[in-house]
C-alpha positions, 0 to 999 in steps of 0.5 A: 500500500502507498505510504501512510501519513498521520491524521487526527480522528474523533470518535462519537456514538451518535449518527451523522445527519448527512447524505451517505456516500454508499447506497443500495445497488452500489458495486460491492466486493467481499473478501480478505486482505492477505497483506499484499492483495485484497482476495475476493471471496465467494458464497459458502459456509466453510469455516476459516475460509474467505466465504459467506452464507448466501443470505449474508453476502457483502452487498448487505453491508450497504443495503440500508437495512439491518441484514448483515455481512458475515465472512468466515475468514474472520480476520482482515476481512472486508469489502471494496465498494465503488459508489454508483454516484462517482468519486467523493471526499469521505470525512467520516464513517459509521458502523452498525452492529449485527443482530447476534453474536457479540464475539463476532463484532470487529474491533478495528477498521481500516479505510483506504481509497483509490481512483484506479480501476479495480478488477480480478480476484486478487486486487493489489493493495498498492493501488490504495491510499490510506484514509483512516484507521482506528478502534471500532467500539461497537456497543453490545446492543444488537441491531435487528436483522433482515429489513429492520431499521438501522438504529443509532444506538447500535452504531459507532462513528469516527470522523477523520481529516481527508480532502482527497476524492476517491472513486472506490473505497476499501474497508477492512476489519483486522480482528473481532471482539473474541477471537477464540469464541467467534467463527467469523466477522460480522457487521450489519452496515457501513456508511461513509459521509462527506461531512464532519459533525458540527456542534449541536448535531446531537453528537454524544461523547465526542472525544479527541483520540489524538494523532495516530499513524495510519500504519497501525494495522495487523496483517 
């Protein structure tokens, strides 16, 4: 991946009231990072393998409802999303907990962007530039699955410094809350926004985490 830079991140518990960058129907590819490539996964139920149940595929990470994405590879799993709306400047990200199994919740995230064409079953990580990385503190409360509404109290958000527009975004989850008990990684929804929350927008628990290097990641 391209050389990392330093950034400042703010964590908050409440949603951002803004137009999202991701939308249902966007091109979504599920997979796992092997440290060199983002390896595209397939539908399946094999344990410890980069695959997912047919009803819990990566497209559900941006479907606007509670149905989750689950990947049995568990570590360094994620999605590559190319919004149909075109390139955008992401400034914050929001995550919603899935419907069950707290032990499968991711505990950290990495967000990367690219303006290069992405294709194939192994997509080089060197195509991507780092945008943000940090802890992911999802609550133990659960969002309902299926077509259920995404509730703010079951989410966690992070704002970050970015001024570069990207046409595709890679979101990775290095680990989960209980690696021994979990058989997979799962999350209900991820949304990017092009704004940072302003005072008075209902942000709860706004706190400065400080300057963190983007190179902090587990492979």
